N, C-alpha and C positions, 0 to 999 in steps of 0.2 A: 816664515812666520807661522805661528800656531794656528790651527784651524779654529774657526769660531765654534764655541760650544753652545748647545741649545740651552736657553735660559730655563731655570727650574721654576716654572710657573705652575700654579695649581691646575690640574686637569679636570675638565668638566666630565660629568657622567656620560654625556653623549660622545665625547672624544674617547673616553675609556672603552666604551662598548665598541666603537668603530675599530680601535686598535686591537681589541681582543678578537674581533671578527677577522681582522686581517691576519693576525698571528695564527688563528685556527685554520684559515685558508692555506697559508703557507705550509703548516704542518701536514695538512691533508695531501697537498701536492707532493711533499717530500716522501710520504708513506707510499703514495701511488707509484712514484718513480722507483722506489726501492723494491716494490712488489713486482714490477716489470722485469727485474733482474734477479735471477735465481740466487738465493742465499745472500742477496744484497751485494753480490760481487759484480763489478763492471765487466761488460762483455769484451772490453778492449784487452788486447794482450798486454801482459805486464812487460815492461822494458827489462832487458837483461841487466842493464846498468841502472842504478838508481838515479833518477833525474835530479839535477841541481836546480833549486827554485831560483827563478830570475829575480834580480834585485828590483824592488819597486820603490816608488817615491815615499810610500808609507814607512819604509825602513830608515828614512833620513832622520837623523837627530842633530839639531843645530847645537854646536858646542860654544858658539860665541855668546858671552854674557850680554844681556839686553842693554842696548845703548852704546855698545862698543863697536869699533870697526870690525868687520867680518873677518874671521879666520878663513883664509882661502885654502882650500884643499887641492892636492895635485889633480890635474885634468885627466890623468890616466887611471884614477880609481873607478870602481864600479858605478858610482852614482854621478860621475862627471864625464863619462865617456860620450854621452849624448845629452842633449838639452832636456832637463827635467824641471818643470816650472817651480815646484815646491823647493827644490834645492837651490835654484838660482835666486828665488825671491826672498829666502829666509834672511833675517838679520838686518838687511839694508835699511828698511824703513825706520826702525828704532834708532839706528845709528844717525841717520840724517836728522831725525826729529830731535834727538838728544844734543846734537851739535848745533841746533838752532838754524839749520840751513833753509828752513821754510819761512823764517821770519824776514821781514823787510830789512834791508841794509841801509843804514843812514850814516850821516857824518857823525863825528864825535860829539858835536853839540846837539845832536838829535834832529838836525834839519835834513831835508831830502838831498840825495846825491845829485850831481849835475844833470844826469840823464832823466831825472824826474821820477814819476811813479807809474805803476800799472796796478790797478785794483779791481778785483772781482769780488763782489759780495755774493758768496755762494748761497743759493736758495736753501732755506732750512727745510730738510725733509720732515714730513709728518711722522710723529712717533706712533703710528698706528700699525706698525708691523716692520718687516725687514725691507731692505732696499730691493727694488725690482730692476729689470734690465734697462728700462727707460731712464732711471736715475743714474745707472752706470754709464749710459751714453752721455748725459749731461756732465757728470763728473769727469769723464774722459776728455770732453771738449774743453771744459773749463781748465782742466789741469794742463792740457797741451799748451794753451795760451799762457798760463802762468809760468810753466817751465821754460817755454820759449823766450818769454820776456825776461825771466830771471837770468837765463844764460846770456841774454843780450845786455845784462847789467842794469836792468830797471829794478828798483826795490819793489817788493810785492806785498800784498795783503789779501789773502784768501780767507773767506769766512764760511768760512763755511756756516639689563633693564634697571636704569638708575633709580627708579621709584622704590626699589626694595632697600635702598640705603638712605641714611641721612645725608645731607649735603656734605658735611665734613668727611664722613666715611667714604663717600663717592670720590671726592677730590683726592683723598689720600690713596684710594685705589688707583686712580688715574696717574697719580704721581709715581706710585710703585711701578706701574706699567711703563711709564715714560722712562724711568731709570733703567729698567731691564732692557727695553728696546733701544734706548739711547746708547748703551754700551755695545749692543750688537751692531747698530748702524755705524757707529764710529769704527768698530773693528773692520766692518766691510769697506768703509771708506779708505782705511789704511791699507787693507789688502789690495785694493784697486790701485794703490800708489798715488792717490791724490795728495799733492804736496801743500796742504793747507797750513796756515799759521794757527796752530791749535791754541796759542796763548790768547788769541782773540775770539775763541769759540763763544757763541752766544746762543741763548734760548729766549724765545719771545716772552716768556713769563718770568724771566729773571728780574730782579728789582730794578736795574737800570733801564731795561727795555719797558717794564711796566710803568716806570716813571714817564717815559716818552708817550705811552698810550694815554696815561692820565692827562698829561699836559695837552695833548692834541684834542682829546674829547672835550675838555673844559673850555679850551680856547675857541674851538669851532662852534660849540654851543653858544658861547657868549656872543659870537659874531652872527648868529642866526643861521649858520650853515648846517648845523645839526638841529633837528626839530622832531617833535612828537606828532604823529598823525595816525588815523585809522584808515589803512589802505590794504590792498590785496598783497598777500605774500604767497610764496610757494610753501605749502604745508605738507610735511610728512606725518600722517596720522600714526604711523607705526613708531616713529622716533619722537613724536610729540614736540616737534620744533619746526621753525621756519628754516628754509634751505636757501643757500646761494644758488644762482643759476648754474654754476659749475657742478653742483651736486645733483643736478637733474639731467638724466639721459633721455633723449628724445628717440623713442623706438618707433620706427617707421613701419606701418602696416599697409599692405597692398590690398587687403580684403578682410572679410570677417575672420577674426582670430580669437581663440580663447586663451587667456593668460592666467598664470598662477598669481594670485594676490594674497599676501600675508594676512592671516586671520580668517580666510574663507576655505571651506572644505572642498568646494568645487571651483573649477575655473570660471572666470568671468569673460563674457564676450565683448570684444572691442572691434573697431573697424566697421561699424554699421551706422547707417543714417535712419533714424526712426521718424516717421511722419505721423502727425496727429493734428486735430483741429481745435481751435479755440472758438466758442460761441460768441457772437457779437451781441452785446447787451441791447435789449429792446427790439430784437429782430430774430428771424430764423436763419440769418446768415452765419457763416463760419469763415474763419481765416486759417489756412493750413500752414503749419511751420514744420521744420525738420531739425533734428538735433542728434548729436553723437552721444549726449549724456542725458537720457530721459529723466533721471532722478532730479536733475537741477530745475525742472519745470516747477517744482514745489517752491522755488525761490524766485520765479519769474515775476517781474513788475512792469513789463512793457513788451511791445512788439514793434519792430522797425521794418520799413520798406523803403525802396529807393524813390525819391521824389519824381523821377521821370518814368516810373513803371506804371503804365496805363492799367494794368490789371488791378492795382490797389489804390488808384487815386481817390476813389470814393470811400476808402476805409480810413484814410488819414484823419485823425482827430476823433475817431470813434473809440468806444470802450469795449474791451473784451472781458468776458467773465471767466474767472479761473474755475475750471470744472471740479477741482478737488478741494480747494480752500474757498469756502463759500463767500467770505467777506473780502476776497482779493479782487481788485479791479486792475486791468492792464490797459494803459493808454497806448494807442497806435500812433507812432511818430514817423516822420520822413527824414532820412539822412543819406547823403551820398556815399557814406561808408559801405552801405549794403551792396553785396554782390548779387545782382539780379539773376545770374546764371547758377548760383548755388542753391540746391534744394528747391524750394518753392519760390524763392525770391523774397519771402517774408521771414524775418529772423526773430526768434524769441530772445528776450533780454533778461539776463540774470546778473545784475550789476555787482552783487556781492560774491559771485563765484566764477567770474570770467574776466580776463584782463581787457579784452576789447569792449565787452559790455560795460565794464567799469567806467571807461572813458565816455561812452554814450550816455550812461546814467548820469554822470556829472554834468554833461552838456545839456541834457534835457530835464534835469532835476527829478529823476526817477527815484523812488524809494529803494534803499539798500537793505535787503532782508537776508540775514545770514541764517541758513538752515542747518549748519553743521556744528556739532560740538568738536572739540579738539581731538577726540579719540576716533573720529570718523563716523559717529552715529548721528542721526538726525535729531534736531531739537524741537521745541514746541512750535516753532514757526512753520514746521512741515506738517502741521495738522495731526491726523491720526497715525502718521508714520513716525511720530516722535519715538525715539529709542531704537529704531531700526538701524541696522548697518546700511551704509550708503548704497552698496551694490545689491543688497537684498531688496532695498526700496526701489531700485531700478526696475527689477522684474515685477514688483508689486504695482508700480505706477502703470507699466505697460498693460498688465491684466485689467486694471481698473479702467483705463481708457478704452479698452476693448469692450468692456461691459457697458460703458456709457455711449458706445457707438461713435467715438471720436478718433479711434485709432485707424490709420489709413494703411500703412505698409512699412516694411523694413527692407533696406537694400544695402549691399556692400559699399564701403566708402574708404578710400585711401586717407589715412590720417596719421598724425604723430601722437603717440601716447607718452606723457611725461612720467618717468619712472625714477624713483629715488635710487641713486647709485649705491647707497650704503645698505638699504633695507629691501630693495626690490618692490617697495610699495608704490601704488599709483599716487602721484602728487596732486594735491587739491589746491586750487586758488582759494584762499580764505581771507576774509576781512578781519583784520586784527590791529589793535593799537600797537605801534612799534616806534623805534627810533630810526630816523632817516637822515641821510646827508644829501643836501642839494648839490647837484652835479653841474648845473649850467654855469655858475660863476667860476668853476674850476677847469672846465674843458677848454676854453679858448686859449689860455696860456699853454696848455699841454698840446694843443694842436699847433700853435705857432712855433714852438721849439723844434718840432719835427719837420714842419714845412720849410723852416729856415735852414735846416741842416745842422743846427746846434746839437741836436740829438739824432743820430743815424739809426734807423731800423732796417735790418737786413733779414731776409731778402726783400726785394721791392714789393712782392705780393703782400707780405705781412705789414709793410708800411701802409699800403692802401687799405688793408683790413682794419688796421688801427684807426686810421683817419675816419673810415666809415663808421666804426663803432663809436668813436668820440662824438661824432656829429649827431648821433641818435641816442645819446646816453640818457637813461632814466635815473631818477633819484635812487640812491642806494639804501636798501634795508639793512640796518646795522644789528638788529636784535636777533638773538638766537636763544631758544628756550632750552638751554643746556646749563650744566654746572661747571664743566671744565672749560676754562678760558678766563678772559679778563671780565670780571663783573662790571656791569655798566655803572658809571659814576653819576647816576641820576637818582634823585630822591623825590618821592611823592609826598605832597603836603596835605596833611589832614588838619582842619581848623576846628578847634574846640567849639562845640555848640552848633556846628553847621553840618548839614548832610554832605556826604562825600561828593567831590566834583567829578567831572568827566575824566576818566583815565587817559583819554586820547587828547585832552586839552593841555597844551604846553604850559599854560598859565599855572597849572597845579604842580609843576615840577621845577626843581632847582638842581644844579650840578655843582660839584665841588671836588677839589683834590682830596679833601678829608671830610668826614661827617660834620666836624666842627665848622668848616668853611661853608658847607651846605646849609647848616643851621643858621649861621649868620646871614646868609643870602636870603633865606626864607623869611626871617624876622624883618629884614630890611624891605623885602618885597611886600609883606603884609604887616605894616606897623600897627602896634596895639592889639594884635591878635595872638592867641596862644596856639602855637603850631607844634605838631609832631611830624617826624619824618620816617618814611619807610623806603629803604633802598630797593631799586628795581632788581629783581632776582635774575633777570636775563644776563647773558654775557654777550660780548661783542663778536661779530663775525670774525673768524680767524684772519680774513684778509685785511682787517683793519690794522692789526699789529704788524702783519707782514708788509703792509704798504709803507711802513716806517723803517723797514729793515736797512736800507743803504746808509742811513744816517744815525738811527738809534743804536746800531752796533758800534758806532764810533763815538758814542757818548752823548749825543743830542738828547735832551735840550741843553745840557751843560756845554760850555765852550771848552772842549778838550783839545789837547795837542793832536790826538789822532784825527779828530774832526777837521782840524785846520790843515793837516798834512794830506789826508787821504780822501777827502770829500771835495768834489764829487768823485764817485768811483769811475773807473774807466769803461769797463765792459760788463754787460749782463748777458749771460748765455742761458737760454731757457727754451722750453718747448713752445711751439706756436699756439697751443691750445689754451695757455693761461695768459696770453698777451692782453686780452680785455679785462681779465679778472684781477690780475696781480700787477702786471707791468704798467698798465694805464694808471692804476691807483698810486703806484709808487711815483710816477711822474707828476701827477696832479698834487699829491700831498707834499712832495719835495719842493715843488715850485711855490706852493702856498706857505709852507712852514720855514723853509730855508732860503727861498729866493733863487735857488739854483736847481739845475737838472740833477737827478740822482746819479746819472752816469751819462757818458757821451756816446755810447753805442749799445745797441741791443741786437744780438744774433739769435734767431729763432731756428732751432733744429726741428726736423720732422719727428713724427711719432713712430715708435717701434711697434710693428704689427707682427702677427705670426706668419708662418710660411705661406698661409693661404690668404694673407692680406687682411685678416680680421683683427679688430681691436683686441688687445689682451684683456682677459677677464678670468678671474679665479674659477668661475662656473664652467668655463670652456676648457680649463686645464692648460691654457697656453701662457700663463704667467710664469716667467722663468726667473729664478733667483740667481743673480750673477755668481754667487759663491758656488753654486752647483756647476757652473761653467768653469770656474777656476779649478775646482777640485775634481770634477767629474762625479757622476751619480748614476746608479743602475736604474733600470726601469722600475723595479720593485721599490727602490728608494723614492722615486718620483711618486709612485702610487701611495706610498705610506704618508708622504707629506700632505697629500690631499685629505687623508683621514685626520690629520692634526688640525685642520681648519674647521670652519663652521658651515661647510657645504651640506646641502640636503643630499639624501642618498641617491636620488635620480641625477643630481648634478655631479656627484662623484663618478657615477657610471659614464656620463657623457665625457667628463674630463679624462677618465682612464682611456676611453676610446681614442681621444685625440693624442694622448701621450704615446699610446702603442703605435699609432701611425707616424707621428713626428719623430719619436725617439725610440725606435724598436730595440736598439741596443743600449738605451740609456744615453747619457751625455758624456762624451770622453773628456778627460782632463785637458783643458786648454791653457790655463794659466792667465795671469793678469796682463802680461804684455801682448799676447795674441788677441785677447779679448779687447783690450784698448785699441789696438791697431785696427781690428775689424770694425769696431764701432765708429772710429774716426773715418775709416775708408768708406763706410756706408753713407756718411754725411755729405750730401750735396749742397752746394751753395744756394740752390733753389729752395731748400728747406723741405723737399718732398719727403713723404713718409717712407719708412724702411721696412721691408719684409725680412724678418729674422730668419737666419739659416745657420745652425750650429756647424754644419759641414764647412761653410766658408771660414768660420772661426778656427776650426781644427786645421784647415789648410794653412792658416797663418801661423799656427804652431810649428808647422814644418818649415816655414820661413825663419822662425826663431831658431830652429835647429840648424838651418843653413848658416845663419850668422854665427852661431856658437861653434860649428865645426870649422868654418873658414877662419875664425879668430884663433882657434886651437892650432890650425895649420900654420898661420902666420907666426904665432908665438913660438912654435917649434922651429921654424926656419930662422927667426931672429936670434933665438938662443938666449941664454941667461946673461951673456956679456954685452948684449947690444945696447949702445947708448945713442939715443936719437940726436940729431943735429939740434942746435939751439933754436932754429926756426924752420918753417916749411918753405922758405923762399927758394926760388930756383937757383941752381948752381951753374947752369950752363952745360952740365955733363949728362943731362937726362937724355935717354934714348927716345925714339919715336913712341913706343908704347907708353913710356912714362909721361911724356908730354901729353899724350892723348888722355890717359886716365886722370891726370891732374886737371886738364881742361874739362873733362866730364864731371869731376868732383865740383869744380868751380861753377859749372852750369847748373848742376843739381842744387848747390847752395843758393844760388841766385833765385832759382825757380821755386824752391821750397819756401824761402823767406817771403817771396812775392805772393805765393799761394796762401800762406798763413796771414799775411797782411790783408789779403782780399777775402779771407775766410773761406777759401776754396779748400776745405779740409780733405775731401776725397782726392783732389789733384795732388795735394802735398804727399799723401801716402803713395800714390802712383809713381811720383817722381823719386821718392826715397827708395821704393821697392826696385825700380828700374836701375837706379844707380848701384845699390848694394848687390842685388841678385844678378842682374844681367851684365852690367858693365864691370863692376869690381870683382865679383866672385867668378862668374862664368867666363869672363874674357881676360881681364888683367892678371888675376891670380894664376889662371891656367897658363897664360903666356909667360909668367915669371918663373914657372917651374923649370923650364929648360935653361934659362939664364942662371938661376941659382945653382943648378946641378952641373952645368957645363961651362959657365961663363968664367971670364978672368976676374980677379979681385976688383979691377977697375970697373967692370960691368956689374958685378954683384952688389957693390956698396950702393950705387944709386937706386938699384932695384929694391934693396932692403929699405932704404930711406923712403922711397915712394910707397912701398907696401905699408910702412908704418904711418905715413902721413895720410894716405887715402883711407886706411882702416880706422885710425884714431879719429879723423874728421867725420867719417861715416858714422861711428858710434855716437859722436856728439850731435850729429844731424838727427839720429834716430832717438836720442835720449828722451825728448818730450813725448814721443809715441810709446817707447818701451823703456821705462825708467829702471826696471829691475835688471833685465838682461844686459843693457848697456853698462850699468854700474858694475855688475859682476865681471864683465869682460874688460872694461876700461881700467879697472883697478889692477888687472893683471898685466897691462901694458906698462912699459917703463915710461917715466915722465921726461920731458925735455929738460935740459939743465936749467935750474932756476925756477922751475914750475913746481910749486908746493901745494897746488890745488887739492883739497882733501876729498872732493867728490865731484863726479860728473854733473851733479845737480847744480853746482855753481861754477862749472867750467864755462868758458866763453863759447857762445854759439858761433859756428862758422859763418863768416860773412864773405861776400863776393870780393875777389881780388883780381883786378884787371891784368896783372902780370901773368896769370895762369892762362889767359885767353891765347889761343894759338890756332887760328883757323886753318893755316897751312898744314900743320901736323895733324889736325883733326881730319882733314880731307885725305891726307896720305894714309892714315891708319884705317880710315873707313874703307880704303881700297884693300888693305890687308884683310880686314874682317869680311869684306865682300867676296874676296877670292876664297878664303877658307870656308865661308858659308856655301859658296858654289860647289866646292869639292865635296863637302859633306852631303849636299843635296843630290848631286849626281851619283855618289856612292850608294845612297839610300834608294834612289830611283831604280838603279840597275842591280841592286842587291849584291854589291861587291863584298865578298867575305875574305878573299885572298888578296894578294898584293895588287893594287891598282896603279895605273899610269895616267898622270894628269899633266896638262899644260896650261900655263898662264900666258895669254896672248895680250900684252900691253898694246894699247892703241895710240900711245904717244911716248916720247922719250922719258918724260917725268915719271909716268906710271911704271915704265920699265925699270928705272933707277930705284924707285920705291920698292917694287916687288923683289928685285934682286937683293937689296939690302935687308929686307925683312923676310927672306925665305924661311928662316928658322921659326919665326913667329907664325907664318902661314902654316908650316908643317905642324906646329904644336897645337894649333887651333882647328886642324882639319879632321879631328876625330881619332878614334882608336884603330880604325882599319889602316894597315900600312899602305902607303902610296908614294910612288916616286913622282916628284913634281919638277917639271922643267919650265924654264922661263924663256919664251921665244923673244926674238928681237922685235922692236916696235915696227909694225907694218909687215911682218913676216906672214907668209901664206898660212892660212889656217890648216891644222893637221887633218888628215882624212881618217875615216873610220871612227870618228869621235862624236859624242853627244856634247852639246854646248849649254853653258849657263851664262847668259849675258849679265855681267856684274854691273856695269855702268858705261858711261861714255869713255871711260879710261881703260877698261879691260874686259876680256871674256875668259871664261875657264872652260877647258875641254877635258873630257875623260874618254880614254880608249874603250870602245864597246864593240869593235868589229867581231871579236870572238865571243861576245856575250849575248848577241841577238840572233834570233832564228829567222825573223821576217823583217827585212829592211823597209818593206812597204808599211808595215804597222808603225815602225819607228817614225817614218816620214809623216804619217797621219798624226801621230802624237805631237810632233814638232809643228805641223801645220795648225793644230789647235792653239798652241802657244802663240804662233804667228798671228792668228786671227785676233787674239787678245791684244797683242802688241799694236796691230793696226787700229783697233778700237781706241787704244791710248793715243795713237797718232791722230785719229779723227778728233779726239777730245782736245788735243793740243791745238789743232787747226781752229777749233771752235773757241777755245779759251786762251789764245796766245797772249793776250794782254795780262792775263791773270797768272800765268805760269812762268817760273824762272827759266833762264836760258839753260841752266844745268839739267833741269828736268827734261827739257826738250832734247838736249844732246843725248841723255841716257836712253830715252825712248827710241831715238833714231838709230843709236848703236845697237840696241836690242833687236830692232827690225832687221838690220843688216846681218847680224850674227845668226838669227833664226832662218832668214832666207838662204844664207849660204849653207846651213846645215840641211835644210830641206833639199837643196840642189845636190848636196853630197850624198844623202841617202838615196836620192833618185838615181844617181849614177851607179850606186852599189847594186840597186835592183836590176839595172840593165846588165 
């Protein structure tokens, strides 16, 4: 597929200057490099023969017309000799999309097929930039589930400074931004191979979804669940809006720390506790308090102490005089909320600027005095500090308290500082009239469905977190002082001839689906009055529309066919961090509005962190674009992308330092399949976070190449005329190796399906890797080479059939993990007679077949593998380069018969060093002058070493060390007999005997 092009967006002057500086820097480096070489000539000697440039992936040109089945090139051309991601991935996605393979399959009458449905409503990515690696993780997990279920024949449905402008201009600017990044995001999703049903793509501000938002707001307001109130919100002064909890990062400080705050020339100190005294009215007494935010004392209206604190029992009920605001009096109250061990045990109360103080203020009827304007400057309630910036006022207040003799001290204090994740501003609690949603009536049903098991949340830890969150849920602030989003459907009523009412009073507001409906409601509410309406300029929190996603995307509030067939959804796959902010709200609103759960399962994956375990952040330079992993990127390329963002110069320097350390050679080309497999492999069922390592991903590219090369080999051996049998059923003519690999394939099939059912994603990749790499490629294909080259036609045909069955099934097993590579290779394999399946995407996923189970053959072939492993191990231990002599000593007749029949297989699997292998009779005396490798309770392997060792004593000591290990195993068996199988006990006992005999033999050699 074509690389994603950078959208042609206007470049800011800041970005232009950064890029210009970067270009000048590169030019200077180039000049310096040239000056170091005389006349600009390389010091390296010129080759006598002109070097031929190696073919690179950038040379690939896809000839297949978009949407058509890929034109497969010969595997011996330059770009197909090895696995090249770009070559393999090209053309397949558009073909599958054009063929409608990602859409759900239904009966002719439109009803669901007998196997039912499997639906994932894919979370909508924010159009605030490109996809990041965390979203690539979510897409990979969602898509493996969708592809797995699709191949198991379930129908699927995957869904996937404004004040300088007028509102219409700003909205259009956002729309243009959305369109540009929408295209880039969709390209990235396609390149990652996500098999979503694009015909059902939705956007939360589309007309149908906006209709759902309108219906929900009006309905819940009419029921009293949405209301108007003057309450504390998280306020970003920099962005001039309220924030959701999710948009607030809590920065933990261990001690006094100076932080950069937008709008200030110098850093501001946090992480300190400032102590000062309030005079007691009518006396010379004072009461000392401590605070982390000294400037908020300008809004203090009370002081609280613990009722059982003897230090302050005589102060309760008295009045403190504000030292800076002359007419301000502060009542001293008692409340058990106060922590007697913190600070002085007396707490200043600022109800309008602190969430805890807000609750105490309500309970004790304290005045609520707001001292902040929305831009972060102080208002007239702050006395002579009016107009000052909040943190400038902080230092002014401290100096004034010192002059008044009321300042006591300052000390370091561990604390959390709330920081706006988008602007880096310090978030302020601010009293503001907003729209709120009552949570209490909605939480009980949402708790019940999880506790009853109707809706499953995995892992268990996240289920507990969800329940804890729901049981302590506060009302939800819906208002955002923004222009991009769903404008709130509420209208303020002005009554002709009357003064304006309280903006926070719900009685002066009406809601309507249209302004006409709102007008009618207002006139009905105030009969006989002349009223005019003004629509609230705020928009709804983005999580409001997102909470409707599972059913609004299917047509709700209309009763559509999609809603009837595909709702509730089946699975939601998401990061654990948005469980409380998004998932809980989807559950509550779905139960409220549809009477049904939105989905029956939630799986929460861990967060991707950098290689040092840090959260990914643009300012750290550790945010990785998945496209850079797919295509590869140089270190200079990574640096240049930093300059295209909006990072401050010091942040660019920090980010460059990290990139140099983490990606000294840049990021190599990995490809979509290896990236997907890596991300799925990282995902533990526990939902633990993931430390990102591009080296691991590049390692899985080598795995992709192994699959590619092994398939090339099989295709070459099968030949153009090979026609597979009609089915993979056993014929009875299979040899021992064939029975073994078919049993291994069957076991892998069973285990992978079970792992995916249980959302054990990492285990599913481990099983598939072991089957494909270790068992199929390294063992069976190696074993088959001798049969194909030297066997009779009667032996070769079953081998060919088994090669085909095990490889073709393996590709189908791997397809949900690696959709591009498996399609490319599967399409090159011949189909079984009558199989007209157009794509591996819709081929049947392998299922467990009991007829392939063969414990006896499995045990027998494990003996073959054990013997060949033993020979390889001994040859390596004794550095045998020339021809070696080995013996297999069976310990019973059955193992003798197996080893004798499978001698050629043992020879082919024993490595490249030539070795003569003899099979002793069962019970025959062990050969002398040999080193031993105890295979199991069924056999030992010996290698002649008498002419290869200089010191028999040293050899005896080496074997004694192994003997000691075996005795420890024996001790463990004696301790845990009930827990160990009989076969394990027999293996250890046989190992002991073989090692004891070898120690004795070397001892005799010494004498």
